[in-house]
DRENDO-1510 file (C-alpha; in Angstrom, 1 decimal, always signed):
<recs>
REC; n; res; u; v; w
REC; 1; MET; +77.5; +97.8; +114.9 .
REC; 2; ASP; +78.5; +94.2; +115.4 .
REC; 3; VAL; +82.2; +93.9; +114.7 .
REC; 4; ALA; +84.3; +90.7; +114.6 .
REC; 5; VAL; +88.0; +91.1; +115.4 .
REC; 6; SER; +90.9; +88.7; +114.9 .
REC; 7; GLY; +94.1; +89.4; +116.7 .
REC; 8; SER; +92.1; +90.7; +119.6 .
REC; 9; SER; +94.7; +89.6; +122.2 .
REC; 10; GLY; +97.4; +91.7; +120.6 .
REC; 11; LEU; +98.4; +95.3; +121.3 .
REC; 12; ILE; +96.3; +96.9; +118.6 .
REC; 13; GLY; +93.5; +94.4; +118.6 .
REC; 14; GLY; +93.0; +94.6; +122.3 .
REC; 15; ALA; +92.9; +98.4; +122.2 .
REC; 16; LEU; +90.5; +98.3; +119.3 .
REC; 17; CYS; +88.1; +96.0; +121.0 .
REC; 18; ASP; +88.1; +98.3; +124.1 .
REC; 19; ARG; +87.3; +101.3; +121.9 .
REC; 20; LEU; +84.6; +99.6; +120.0 .
REC; 21; GLU; +82.9; +98.5; +123.2 .
REC; 22; GLU; +83.3; +102.0; +124.7 .
REC; 23; ARG; +81.4; +103.5; +121.8 .
REC; 24; GLY; +78.6; +101.0; +122.1 .
REC; 25; ASP; +79.5; +98.4; +119.4 .
REC; 26; THR; +79.2; +94.7; +120.0 .
REC; 27; VAL; +82.5; +92.9; +119.6 .
REC; 28; ARG; +83.0; +89.3; +118.6 .
REC; 29; ARG; +86.5; +88.1; +119.1 .
REC; 30; LEU; +88.0; +85.4; +116.8 .
REC; 31; VAL; +89.8; +83.0; +119.0 .
REC; 32; ARG; +91.7; +79.7; +118.4 .
REC; 33; ARG; +90.8; +78.1; +121.8 .
REC; 34; PRO; +87.4; +76.6; +122.5 .
REC; 35; THR; +84.9; +79.5; +122.8 .
REC; 36; GLY; +83.5; +80.3; +126.3 .
REC; 37; SER; +81.2; +83.1; +125.3 .
REC; 38; PRO; +78.6; +83.9; +122.7 .
REC; 39; ARG; +80.8; +86.8; +121.7 .
REC; 40; GLU; +83.6; +84.6; +120.8 .
REC; 41; VAL; +84.0; +82.9; +117.4 .
REC; 42; HIS; +86.3; +79.8; +117.0 .
REC; 43; TRP; +88.7; +79.8; +114.1 .
REC; 44; ASP; +91.8; +77.9; +113.2 .
REC; 45; PRO; +93.6; +79.3; +110.1 .
REC; 46; ASP; +96.2; +76.5; +110.2 .
REC; 47; ARG; +93.4; +74.0; +109.7 .
REC; 48; SER; +91.2; +76.3; +107.5 .
REC; 49; LEU; +88.4; +76.2; +110.1 .
REC; 50; LEU; +86.0; +79.1; +110.2 .
REC; 51; ASP; +82.3; +78.5; +109.9 .
REC; 52; PRO; +80.8; +81.2; +107.6 .
REC; 53; GLY; +77.6; +80.9; +109.7 .
REC; 54; SER; +79.4; +82.2; +112.7 .
REC; 55; LEU; +79.6; +85.6; +110.9 .
REC; 56; GLU; +75.9; +85.9; +110.5 .
REC; 57; GLY; +74.7; +89.2; +111.8 .
REC; 58; VAL; +78.2; +90.7; +111.8 .
REC; 59; ASP; +78.5; +94.1; +110.1 .
REC; 60; ALA; +82.3; +94.3; +109.8 .
REC; 61; VAL; +85.4; +92.3; +110.3 .
REC; 62; VAL; +88.8; +93.7; +111.4 .
REC; 63; HIS; +91.5; +91.2; +110.7 .
REC; 64; LEU; +94.8; +91.9; +112.6 .
REC; 65; ALA; +96.1; +88.4; +113.4 .
REC; 66; GLY; +99.6; +87.3; +112.3 .
REC; 67; ALA; +102.9; +86.1; +113.8 .
REC; 68; GLY; +105.2; +88.8; +115.2 .
REC; 69; ILE; +107.5; +90.4; +112.8 .
REC; 70; ALA; +110.2; +92.0; +115.0 .
REC; 71; ASN; +110.5; +89.8; +118.0 .
REC; 72; ARG; +112.8; +87.1; +116.6 .
REC; 73; ARG; +115.6; +86.6; +114.1 .
REC; 74; TRP; +114.4; +86.0; +110.6 .
REC; 75; THR; +115.4; +82.4; +110.0 .
REC; 76; ARG; +113.8; +80.7; +106.9 .
REC; 77; SER; +111.3; +78.9; +109.1 .
REC; 78; ARG; +110.4; +82.2; +110.9 .
REC; 79; MET; +109.9; +84.0; +107.6 .
REC; 80; ASP; +107.7; +81.2; +106.3 .
REC; 81; LEU; +105.6; +81.6; +109.5 .
REC; 82; ILE; +105.3; +85.4; +109.1 .
REC; 83; LEU; +104.1; +85.1; +105.6 .
REC; 84; GLY; +101.9; +82.0; +106.1 .
REC; 85; SER; +100.2; +83.3; +109.2 .
REC; 86; ARG; +99.1; +86.3; +107.3 .
REC; 87; THR; +98.1; +84.8; +103.9 .
REC; 88; ARG; +96.3; +81.7; +105.4 .
REC; 89; GLY; +94.3; +83.7; +107.9 .
REC; 90; THR; +93.4; +86.4; +105.5 .
REC; 91; HIS; +92.3; +84.0; +102.8 .
REC; 92; LEU; +90.2; +82.0; +105.3 .
REC; 93; ILE; +88.4; +85.1; +106.6 .
REC; 94; SER; +88.0; +86.4; +103.0 .
REC; 95; SER; +86.5; +83.1; +101.9 .
REC; 96; ALA; +84.2; +82.8; +104.8 .
REC; 97; MET; +82.9; +86.4; +104.3 .
REC; 98; ALA; +82.4; +85.7; +100.6 .
REC; 99; GLU; +80.3; +82.6; +101.4 .
REC; 100; SER; +78.2; +84.3; +104.1 .
REC; 101; SER; +77.7; +87.2; +101.7 .
REC; 102; ARG; +76.3; +84.9; +99.0 .
REC; 103; ALA; +73.9; +83.6; +101.7 .
REC; 104; GLY; +72.7; +87.2; +102.2 .
REC; 105; ALA; +73.7; +87.5; +105.9 .
REC; 106; GLY; +77.4; +88.3; +106.0 .
REC; 107; PRO; +79.5; +91.3; +106.8 .
REC; 108; GLY; +79.8; +94.0; +104.3 .
REC; 109; VAL; +83.2; +95.4; +105.4 .
REC; 110; LEU; +86.6; +93.9; +105.8 .
REC; 111; VAL; +89.4; +96.0; +107.3 .
REC; 112; SER; +92.5; +93.9; +106.8 .
REC; 113; GLY; +95.9; +94.5; +108.3 .
REC; 114; SER; +98.9; +95.4; +106.2 .
REC; 115; ALA; +102.0; +97.5; +106.8 .
REC; 116; ILE; +104.1; +100.3; +105.3 .
REC; 117; GLY; +106.7; +97.6; +104.7 .
REC; 118; PHE; +104.9; +97.5; +101.3 .
REC; 119; TYR; +107.0; +100.5; +100.2 .
REC; 120; GLY; +110.4; +99.1; +101.2 .
REC; 121; ASP; +113.4; +101.3; +101.8 .
REC; 122; ARG; +112.8; +104.5; +99.9 .
REC; 123; SER; +115.1; +107.1; +101.5 .
REC; 124; ASP; +113.3; +110.4; +101.6 .
REC; 125; GLU; +110.9; +109.8; +98.7 .
REC; 126; PRO; +107.3; +110.9; +99.6 .
REC; 127; LEU; +105.0; +107.9; +99.6 .
REC; 128; VAL; +101.3; +107.7; +99.4 .
REC; 129; GLU; +98.8; +104.9; +98.8 .
REC; 130; THR; +99.3; +105.0; +95.0 .
REC; 131; SER; +103.1; +104.7; +95.2 .
REC; 132; SER; +104.6; +101.5; +93.8 .
REC; 133; ARG; +105.7; +98.6; +96.0 .
REC; 134; GLY; +109.3; +98.4; +97.2 .
REC; 135; GLY; +111.7; +95.5; +97.4 .
REC; 136; GLY; +112.5; +93.1; +100.2 .
REC; 137; PHE; +110.9; +90.4; +102.3 .
REC; 138; LEU; +108.4; +92.7; +104.0 .
REC; 139; ALA; +107.2; +94.1; +100.7 .
REC; 140; ASP; +106.7; +90.6; +99.4 .
REC; 141; VAL; +104.7; +89.8; +102.6 .
REC; 142; CYS; +102.5; +92.8; +102.2 .
REC; 143; VAL; +101.7; +92.2; +98.6 .
REC; 144; ALA; +100.7; +88.6; +99.3 .
REC; 145; TRP; +98.8; +89.6; +102.4 .
REC; 146; GLU; +96.7; +92.2; +100.6 .
REC; 147; ALA; +96.1; +89.8; +97.6 .
REC; 148; ALA; +94.6; +87.2; +100.0 .
REC; 149; THR; +91.5; +89.4; +100.4 .
REC; 150; ARG; +90.5; +88.9; +96.7 .
REC; 151; MET; +87.6; +86.5; +97.4 .
REC; 152; ALA; +85.9; +89.1; +99.6 .
REC; 153; GLU; +86.5; +91.8; +97.1 .
REC; 154; THR; +85.1; +89.7; +94.3 .
REC; 155; ALA; +82.0; +89.0; +96.4 .
REC; 156; GLY; +81.3; +92.8; +96.5 .
REC; 157; ILE; +82.6; +93.3; +100.1 .
REC; 158; ARG; +84.3; +96.6; +100.8 .
REC; 159; VAL; +87.9; +95.9; +101.7 .
REC; 160; ALA; +90.4; +98.4; +103.2 .
REC; 161; HIS; +94.0; +97.4; +103.7 .
REC; 162; ALA; +95.3; +99.2; +106.8 .
REC; 163; ARG; +99.0; +99.8; +106.0 .
REC; 164; THR; +100.2; +100.5; +109.5 .
REC; 165; GLY; +103.4; +102.3; +110.4 .
REC; 166; ILE; +105.4; +102.2; +113.7 .
REC; 167; VAL; +102.7; +102.1; +116.5 .
REC; 168; LEU; +103.9; +103.9; +119.6 .
REC; 169; SER; +103.0; +102.2; +122.9 .
REC; 170; PRO; +105.0; +101.3; +126.0 .
REC; 171; LEU; +103.1; +98.0; +126.0 .
REC; 172; GLY; +104.6; +96.7; +122.8 .
REC; 173; GLY; +106.5; +97.2; +119.6 .
REC; 174; LEU; +109.5; +99.5; +119.1 .
REC; 175; LEU; +108.8; +101.8; +122.0 .
REC; 176; ARG; +108.6; +99.0; +124.5 .
REC; 177; ALA; +111.8; +97.5; +123.2 .
REC; 178; GLN; +113.7; +100.8; +123.4 .
REC; 179; LEU; +112.4; +102.2; +126.7 .
REC; 180; PRO; +114.8; +100.3; +129.1 .
REC; 181; LEU; +117.9; +101.7; +127.5 .
REC; 182; PHE; +116.5; +105.2; +127.2 .
REC; 183; ARG; +115.4; +105.2; +130.8 .
REC; 184; LEU; +119.0; +104.3; +131.8 .
REC; 185; GLY; +120.3; +107.2; +129.7 .
REC; 186; LEU; +121.9; +104.8; +127.2 .
REC; 187; GLY; +119.7; +105.5; +124.2 .
REC; 188; GLY; +120.4; +107.4; +121.0 .
REC; 189; PRO; +120.1; +107.2; +117.2 .
REC; 190; LEU; +120.5; +103.8; +115.5 .
REC; 191; GLY; +123.0; +103.6; +112.8 .
REC; 192; PRO; +123.2; +106.9; +110.8 .
REC; 193; GLY; +120.0; +108.2; +112.4 .
REC; 194; THR; +119.0; +109.8; +109.1 .
REC; 195; GLN; +116.5; +107.1; +108.2 .
REC; 196; TRP; +112.9; +108.3; +108.2 .
REC; 197; MET; +110.3; +106.7; +110.6 .
REC; 198; SER; +106.6; +106.9; +109.8 .
REC; 199; TRP; +104.9; +106.5; +113.2 .
REC; 200; ILE; +101.4; +106.7; +114.6 .
REC; 201; SER; +100.2; +106.8; +118.2 .
REC; 202; LEU; +98.2; +103.8; +119.5 .
REC; 203; HIS; +95.3; +106.2; +120.1 .
REC; 204; ASP; +95.3; +107.4; +116.4 .
REC; 205; GLU; +95.8; +103.8; +115.1 .
REC; 206; VAL; +92.7; +102.6; +116.8 .
REC; 207; SER; +90.8; +105.8; +115.8 .
REC; 208; ALA; +91.8; +105.2; +112.2 .
REC; 209; LEU; +90.7; +101.6; +112.2 .
REC; 210; CYS; +87.3; +102.7; +113.5 .
REC; 211; TRP; +87.2; +105.3; +110.8 .
REC; 212; LEU; +87.8; +102.6; +108.2 .
REC; 213; ILE; +84.9; +100.6; +109.6 .
REC; 214; ASP; +82.6; +103.6; +109.5 .
REC; 215; ASN; +83.6; +105.3; +106.2 .
REC; 216; GLU; +83.6; +104.2; +102.6 .
REC; 217; ALA; +87.3; +104.0; +102.1 .
REC; 218; CYS; +88.6; +100.9; +100.2 .
REC; 219; GLY; +91.9; +99.7; +99.0 .
REC; 220; PRO; +95.2; +100.6; +100.7 .
REC; 221; VAL; +95.1; +103.2; +103.5 .
REC; 222; ASN; +98.3; +104.4; +105.2 .
REC; 223; LEU; +97.9; +104.5; +109.0 .
REC; 224; VAL; +100.7; +106.9; +109.9 .
REC; 225; SER; +101.0; +110.3; +111.4 .
REC; 226; PRO; +101.2; +113.2; +108.9 .
REC; 227; VAL; +104.6; +114.2; +110.5 .
REC; 228; PRO; +107.2; +111.5; +110.0 .
REC; 229; VAL; +110.6; +112.0; +111.7 .
REC; 230; THR; +114.2; +110.9; +111.3 .
REC; 231; ASN; +115.5; +108.2; +113.7 .
REC; 232; ALA; +117.7; +110.9; +115.3 .
REC; 233; ARG; +114.7; +113.1; +115.9 .
REC; 234; PHE; +112.8; +110.2; +117.4 .
REC; 235; ALA; +115.7; +109.4; +119.7 .
REC; 236; ALA; +115.9; +113.0; +120.9 .
REC; 237; SER; +112.1; +113.1; +121.5 .
REC; 238; LEU; +112.1; +109.8; +123.5 .
REC; 239; GLY; +115.1; +111.1; +125.6 .
REC; 240; ARG; +113.1; +114.2; +126.4 .
REC; 241; ALA; +110.0; +112.1; +127.3 .
REC; 242; VAL; +111.9; +110.0; +129.8 .
REC; 243; ARG; +114.1; +113.0; +131.0 .
REC; 244; ARG; +117.4; +111.3; +130.1 .
REC; 245; PRO; +120.2; +112.2; +127.6 .
REC; 246; ALA; +119.9; +110.3; +124.3 .
REC; 247; ARG; +123.2; +110.9; +122.6 .
REC; 248; LEU; +124.8; +107.5; +122.5 .
REC; 249; ARG; +124.7; +106.4; +118.8 .
REC; 250; THR; +124.1; +102.6; +118.5 .
REC; 251; PRO; +126.0; +101.0; +115.7 .
REC; 252; ALA; +123.8; +98.8; +113.5 .
REC; 253; LEU; +126.0; +95.8; +114.2 .
REC; 254; ILE; +124.7; +95.6; +117.8 .
REC; 255; PRO; +121.1; +94.8; +117.1 .
REC; 256; ALA; +122.2; +92.6; +114.2 .
REC; 257; VAL; +123.7; +90.2; +116.7 .
REC; 258; PRO; +120.4; +89.0; +118.3 .
REC; 259; PHE; +118.1; +89.8; +115.4 .
REC; 260; GLY; +120.2; +89.2; +112.3 .
REC; 261; ARG; +121.3; +91.7; +109.5 .
REC; 262; ARG; +118.2; +91.2; +107.3 .
REC; 263; LEU; +115.7; +92.1; +110.0 .
REC; 264; VAL; +117.8; +95.1; +111.1 .
REC; 265; ALA; +118.2; +96.3; +107.5 .
REC; 266; GLU; +114.4; +96.1; +106.7 .
REC; 267; LEU; +112.9; +97.2; +110.0 .
REC; 268; MET; +115.4; +99.3; +111.9 .
REC; 269; LEU; +117.5; +101.0; +109.2 .
REC; 270; SER; +114.9; +101.2; +106.4 .
REC; 271; SER; +113.7; +104.7; +105.5 .
REC; 272; ALA; +110.2; +105.6; +104.4 .
REC; 273; VAL; +108.4; +109.0; +104.3 .
REC; 274; VAL; +104.8; +107.7; +104.2 .
REC; 275; ARG; +101.9; +110.1; +104.1 .
REC; 276; PRO; +98.3; +109.3; +105.2 .
REC; 277; ALA; +96.8; +110.8; +102.0 .
REC; 278; VAL; +93.5; +108.8; +102.1 .
REC; 279; LEU; +92.8; +109.6; +105.8 .
REC; 280; GLN; +93.5; +113.3; +105.4 .
REC; 281; GLU; +91.5; +113.6; +102.2 .
REC; 282; GLY; +88.6; +111.8; +103.9 .
REC; 283; GLY; +88.6; +114.2; +106.8 .
REC; 284; PHE; +90.2; +112.0; +109.5 .
REC; 285; ILE; +91.4; +114.1; +112.4 .
REC; 286; PHE; +94.6; +113.0; +114.1 .
REC; 287; ALA; +94.8; +113.5; +117.9 .
REC; 288; ASP; +98.6; +113.2; +117.9 .
REC; 289; THR; +100.7; +115.0; +115.3 .
REC; 290; SER; +103.5; +116.1; +117.6 .
REC; 291; LEU; +105.9; +113.3; +118.4 .
REC; 292; ASP; +106.9; +114.9; +121.7 .
REC; 293; ASP; +103.2; +115.1; +122.7 .
REC; 294; ALA; +102.4; +111.6; +121.6 .
REC; 295; LEU; +105.3; +110.1; +123.6 .
REC; 296; ARG; +104.4; +112.1; +126.7 .
REC; 297; SER; +100.8; +111.0; +126.3 .
REC; 298; GLU; +101.7; +107.3; +125.9 .
REC; 299; LEU; +104.3; +107.3; +128.7 .
REC; 300; ASP; +102.3; +109.4; +131.2 .
REC; 301; PRO; +98.6; +109.0; +130.2 .
REC; 302; THR; +97.5; +110.8; +133.4 .
</recs>
């Protein structure tokens, strides 16, 4: 297959491109800089620049681009950037795909990024793809993000919304941020530790994205392990993985200093028991269902 990928320089996008090439697919990377290869496609979502003709011959598009959610305090300008970078880019890709589809030469599949932030803070309520949206900024972002694919859907393109959970990798995200403290033996549960974390290994995340390209799933799809854990359980597992004690409970006030209370409340203290119902019912096989095994695999891949 010929697959175009936005966000290809990111943690998930880079791993996806590698996997697609390993299995024999041709990858076209959407890049903002001037292109230096026939396998690069120039786009600029801030200026609404994406030539629909550049998607000719492409079978599927995986759209993962967007400003980082957890790496800075949520000021008003940062929140506007998080939302705008997702809606503008998604609308641009959706529009270009719809136009190329009308010309009879465009991609037939769009796998568009989203997140389990759609469900908000739901305590221990089991959540599947048909569950209602939650409250908060992240839920608002996810709703608008998914709605931005409407032009592609109206054009008859199959659209899947990849609602991704906490992706485990030492190269980025939550695990990378927590590793230094845990390796010093200073890690432990955050806040009460009772909040549920719906995680997925980077390996399974990439496999699930490939599955969405290859199969007929459409609409929201939860990309999470079938075995969510509490924050306390996660801390204990990470401590075992790095062979250090993990008993020092971190008051929520500490991360609130650099990141702000709102980010901490919605990302670090929020609780969601999310189930991958569509993947499981479709026959997807997870490689990593044990958190202990997943952490060991990510931290010591040899």
